[in-house]
C-alpha positions in Angstrom: -39.7 18.9 -88.4 -37.1 20.1 -90.8 -34.5 22.7 -89.9 -35.8 25.2 -92.5 -39.5 25.0 -91.4 -40.8 27.1 -88.5 -44.3 26.2 -87.1 -46.1 29.5 -86.4 -49.4 29.5 -84.6 -51.9 32.2 -83.6 -52.0 32.3 -79.9 -55.6 32.4 -78.5 -54.2 34.1 -75.4 -52.4 37.1 -76.8 -53.7 36.9 -80.4 -50.2 37.1 -81.8 -48.4 34.9 -84.3 -45.8 33.0 -82.3 -44.2 29.6 -82.0 -45.7 27.3 -79.3 -43.2 25.5 -77.1 -43.9 22.0 -76.0 -44.0 21.3 -72.2 -44.9 17.6 -72.4 -47.2 15.4 -74.5 -50.0 17.6 -75.8 -49.3 20.6 -73.5 -47.7 23.8 -74.9 -47.1 27.4 -73.9 -46.9 30.6 -75.9 -43.5 32.1 -76.0 -44.9 35.6 -75.8 -47.6 35.6 -73.1 -46.5 32.3 -71.4 -50.1 31.0 -71.2 -50.4 27.2 -71.3 -52.5 25.4 -73.8 -53.5 21.8 -74.8 -53.1 21.0 -78.4 -55.8 19.2 -80.3 -55.4 17.8 -83.8 -58.6 17.4 -85.9 -57.6 18.3 -89.4 -55.9 21.4 -88.0 -54.0 22.3 -84.9 -56.1 23.9 -82.2 -54.8 25.3 -79.0 -57.2 25.5 -76.0 -56.2 27.1 -72.7 -55.5 24.3 -70.1 -58.1 25.6 -67.6 -60.8 25.4 -70.4 -59.6 22.1 -71.6 -59.6 20.6 -68.1 -63.2 21.8 -67.6 -64.3 20.3 -70.9 -62.8 16.9 -69.9 -64.4 17.0 -66.5 -67.8 17.8 -68.0 -67.5 15.0 -70.6 -66.6 12.5 -67.9 -69.7 13.5 -65.9 -71.9 13.1 -69.0 -70.6 9.7 -69.8 -72.6 6.7 -68.7 -72.8 3.1 -69.5 -75.9 1.7 -71.0 -76.9 -1.6 -69.5 -80.3 -2.9 -70.6 -82.5 -4.3 -67.8 -82.4 -8.1 -68.0 -86.2 -8.2 -67.8 -86.5 -6.1 -70.9 -84.3 -8.3 -73.1 -86.3 -10.9 -75.0 -84.3 -12.2 -77.9 -86.7 -15.1 -78.5 -89.6 -12.8 -79.5 -87.8 -10.9 -82.3 -89.7 -11.2 -85.6 -87.9 -9.9 -88.6 -90.7 -10.2 -91.1 -94.2 -8.9 -90.4 -97.1 -11.3 -90.6 -99.9 -10.3 -93.0 -103.4 -11.7 -93.1 -104.1 -13.2 -96.5 -107.5 -12.1 -98.1 
């Protein structure tokens, strides 16, 4: 960041334009209301309150599962790529 550029963000907590102060890694706090946020970058900067961000991460972890096909269902030898047609 250059010395003549100031990053200003809209705080989702107090709805004020402010600078976000980094705590560590992707965690920030608002200089006005002191609420803590996690920063996400997806084409734009988004600040989500830590309690909400933690709940989102817990929920996504619960929803994740590994797909392991049943070994009795896997039959690679019977795969036919072209359908068979009866000739008239």
